[in-house]
Every structure is written in C-alpha cells, then in structure tokens.
N, C-alpha and C positions, 0 to 999 in steps of 0.2 A: 272749198274751204271761202274762196272770196267771190261770193255772190253778186258779182256783176258782169254784164253782158261781155263777154273776152273778145268778141267779134266787134265790138263798139269801141272796146277802150285800147287804145296806142299802149304799149308799154317799152320804155327807153331803157336800155341799160348803159349809164353813164358811167366810164371809167378814166382811169387818167393813163395818159400815155408810159410813164415811167414806172409805172407798178408792176410787180413780178408774176406775171401771167400773160399766157399767149391766148388772146381774144381770136385768133385766127379761125381756132376751132369751134367759139362759139357763132361766128359769121356763118362758119360753113354749116354747122346745127340748123342756123334759121333758114338759109337758102334751100337746102336740102330739103327739108322740111317745110318748107313753103309758108312759115310761118308771117305772113303781111301784117301783121299787124304787132311785131317783135321788131325792135330798130338797136342798135348800137352807137352810142356818140364819144368818140374821143375828147377830150380834156389834155390841151397841153400847157407847160408854162413852167415857171421855175418853182419849184417850191420846198422847203425848208424850215427848220423848227426857229428860224428868223422873222419870218413871216406870213404863218399861218395865221395870226388873227389880227389882221388888216386887209383893204384892199391889196390883192396879187396880180399875177398874170392872169389867174383864174377866174377872177370874181365877175368880169365882163361875161363870159360864156355861162358861167353859172346862174347867175343873174336871170340871163335869158331862158336857161332850164326852168327857175324858178316860175317865171312869169307866165310859159308855156304848158304848166304841169300844174296838177291839184293835189299831190302827195309825191312823198320820198320814201323809201324803203332802203334802210342801212340792216346789212344783214353780216352774219356771222365771218370769224376768222384769226388771225395771230395776233399775239401782243404788238400793243403798242408800245414804240420806242418811248419810255420814262424821261427822255429829257422834251420830250412837247408837253409834258404836265409838271416841270422843273425838278424831279430827282434822276439822281443816280438808275443806272441799271445794276439791280441787286440780283433779282429773280427772274427777270423777263426773258422770253427767249424770241427775238427780234427777227424777222427773217424778210418783210416786205414794207419797209420804211416808207416808201414813195405813196404805198396805198393810205398808208394811215395819215401822212401830212395832208393829202388831198381829202379823204373822210373828213377828217379834223377840220380843216379849213373851210368845208363845205358845211357843214353842221355849225360852225362858229357865223358863219355869214348868215346863216339862216335863222340863229337865235341868239346872237349876241352872248356875253359873257363877262365875266369877271377879271377873262386879259385883259381888253380894251373895252372898257366902258362908255367910251364915247363912240364907240362905232354903232352905226345903227342898223339893225338887224333886218333881213329882207320882208320877215312875218310882221312886222308892223305896217305893212301894204297889204298884205293878206294873212290876218289874226287867225282865220280858220284853215289855213291849211293845213292839209296832215304830213305829220314828220313822225316815223317811228322805227324802232330799231329791236333785232334779236342781238342777244349775248354782246359781242363785240360791238354792236350798232348802239346798245345800251352803255357799255364804258366809254364809247367816243362822242356819243353826246353828253356823257357827264364830263368828260376830259374837254369837250370843245367849249361847254360853257365856263370853267374854271374850277372842276371838281380834280381830284386825285384818285390813282387806284392801291388796292390793294395788289402787291404784285406777287404775291402765292400765297394764297389761303392754307393751306395746311402749315405751314411753317410760322406765317405772320399770326396766323389768328391762334392755333391750336400748337405751336412748338414743335410739330411733329414733321420732321425731314424725310425717312425712309419710305418706302412703299410699304413695309408690313404697320411700321409706327401710324401712316396714315390710315389703313386699314383699321387700325386698332380703334381710330374714333368713332366706328359705328358707320354704317350706310347711309344712315339720316345727316351727317355730315359730310358726306363726300359728295362734291358736285361734278366729278368724273371717275372712273372707274380707272383704280390702282394694283388691280389683280393681274392685269395684261403683264406688269414687269416683275411676277414672283412668275407665273406660270402660262406655259405655252398651252392655251386650248382655241381653236378657230372660231367657236361659239361665243367667246366671253367676248360683251358687249364694250367698247371705250367709253362709254358714257354711264349716269346714272340716272334712275329717275325717281327725284326724290319730292315729296310733299315742300308745300309753302305755304305760309300763312299772309293775311292782308290786314293792313294796316287801318287806320281810323278813315284815311284818305277816301273821296267820294268814286275815286276809277273804279276799283272791283265792289261793286256793290248798286251804283247807281249806273255807270256809264255802261261797265259789264254787268249783265243784271244776274249776279251770282249771293247765294247768301255770304257773309262776313264768317259766318262758321265753318264753312267749307273750308278744308285745304287741299285742293287739288296734286294730282303727281303731274309733274313734267320733266320734260326731258331737259338735262342739263349735262353739258359738256365745257369746263370752263375751269383756271385755276388761281384767278384773277378777280377783283369783284371791285365797284364803287366804293371809296375811302370818304373823302370830304365832298359833299353834294355841290353841285357847280351852282350856279345863279339860273332862279328861277325854278329850279326842280324839287320834286317834293317825294318821299317815298312812299309806292303804291305797297308793295309786298316786301316779305322779308323770310329767310330760310326758319325750318324749325325754331332752332334755339335763337331766331333773333340776329345772329351777328353777318348775316349776308345780306347785303340788297338784293330783290329779287324781281323788283320794278320800279319804275319811275313815272312822274307824269308834271308837266308844265303847270303854274299855276297863273299864267296870265294867258298862256295858249293852248284852247280847251282839246284842240287834236294833236299834240305834242305829246307822245310818250313812248315810252320803250320798256322790255323786259329781257332778265339774264337768262332766261331759258328759249327753246327752240320750239317754235309753237307751229312752224312750217314745215315738220318733217311731215311726211307720207305716211310712215309707220306707224302713226300714232292713231291713227284714222280706219288704218284697215290691216287685216293679218300678212303683212309683206314678207315675212321672215322669222325664224326664231333663233333668240340670243339668250344667255343669262349672266347674270352678273357674278354670282360666286360660283366657282369650277362645280361646287356642290350642286347646284340649283338645277332645277326641271330646266328645259328650253323653254321659252314662250313670247310672243310677240310683244313687242310694245303696247300696241293695242291691247291686249289680253293683261297687261302687267299694270297698265296704268287705270283702267276700268272704263266702265259705262258714265260713272258720274264725271272722272275727267274729262273725258273724251268730249262729251256735254259742254264742259266747260271752255276749252279750247276753240269747240264750235261756235261759243258765245263770244268769244274774243276775237274769232275772224267775223263775225257777225256783224261787231259794233265798226270795226276797220271798212267794212261791205257800206255800212250804213251811210260813212262818213264820205265816202268818195262818192256815193249815191249822191246825196246830196251837193256834194262840188261840182256835179256833173249837170246839174239843172240851170 
C-alpha cells in the first residue's frame, strides 16, 4: 500500500513510557525477524491534563523526533479522557490515559491550537512535514488543536442507548457492529463497512484523485467523533447523513490530514478471512464487501501519502 522503498526508509515507533502496553514483545518481534530498518524510541517524562498544551518534559525529545523525520502516523485506539478537552466523562471508556496525554501533547506541539495560541508549533519550521492519523488519530488531532468530541454517537446524536435501539437506526448510520451484543456468532465482524461522502474541500478530489460524486465504502470501528473542530482544521468528508465527521485537513499545512476510518487494514486489499455484519448475512471478506471501486479509492489514498514522503526524502 505504502509505495516507498522500505529498505531505504527507517521506521521509528515512538511511544511513551507510562502508557499501558508492553513494548518488549514489539522489540522481540523486530529482533527475531531481523527488521533492520525498524526501531523503537521510548519517551519519558511527567504528563498530565495540566501540562499538555505547553512545553513539558517531553518537548525536547519530541522536537528531535520532528527534526529527524519526514512525517508521523497516529493510529487507532481507545477513548481519550474527556478532561483533556475540558469535559466531564459521561460516556467514554478510558483505559490508557498516559498514551492519550502523550499523543495529544505531541500533536499540539506539532500543530498548535486554541488551548495555547501563544505556543509556536514545530511545523512553523517545516510546514510541509506530514502528519496523518486514522480513527483515534483523527480524534486526537482534533482535540490537540482545540476541538472536542461526541462521547457516544448513538446516544448523543440519535438518542439510542440499547444495542437493539442502535441497530434499528440502520446499518448506514452505524460506525461499529452492535449485533455482537445481542447474539453469539464467531463470524460477526466487530466493525461496520459503510459509505462516506466528500465535502467541497479539495483534499478529496484534488490531493486524492477521486470523483466528488463517488461514495467509497470504508472500515469503521468507533463510537466517538469530532464535535467542535480544532484550530486550522477543515472537514473533508462526512457520514452519509452528514452528522459525523469522517475526514479533516489543515488549511495552513498542506500535508496534515486525517480520517475517521481505517485505510491501513490489510483485509481491505485482499481476501484474508470471511465475516458477516448481520447473523443472517452470507460470510464475505472485507475486500469483497467494499468492492473494486472502494479498494481503488483506498489505494489512491495511500498513493497520496507515498508521494508526500517521496518528495520529502529528496
């Protein structure tokens, strides 16, 4: 998918010492498989909700990471502590606060935001540096720049709270699969594959060469979404009913963008396994369900990322 020479490109996994994950397994995998161009960088320091949006213990090493790289990816994960964006926790399930403190602070220092408008973001030095994210990555980008989140889409947007009430909304309006909470079936997918629609923003249509009229099917696995939009960000895509933000791009930094869906899932590009959304459905692969045109859309999305990275390496 990512069309760059992996033998010449070094990939560094940057993580925070306090987050709830055992990276020793990752280190062993890299060593045992002789992945000579993959590395891990641990970041240490004291992070809390009071020091995320200013210089802190992590700033110096994060600046070095920025200065010695051409781009950064922020991946999916669990709910962000609502206190980070100034709200009480009403419907969020927070399992790894330290990871969120780290990633939120990193994105804020890269991009700046409403939380501290006197702070000079790293990208002011390299405005064409690439910053992108998937699912949680987009939510964190929004929060870091001063935005907020819908803590639970079904209850806050549609007034549905039980699994059956949520399923009655129709598959088009679901951003993960709630059938698993009603019936036991090992073939049920935990996600949904729904369509999105593009806005008038030029990211989809110009940067990513795709017809504005096309509504690709994407891999969706979340119950939260961007609400108030962060500083400098513009909406590039929405859900079919227009109520959920599916894509963001920065109006000042051309290579800063993110999506609420998951274009990185291997099963979108080949027939890896069979799953079904509804217990009555015929099992199919994700690849079959989204169809050739949506596969092509995802490939074009990755081609855009590849082109940015190729230009940055020159």
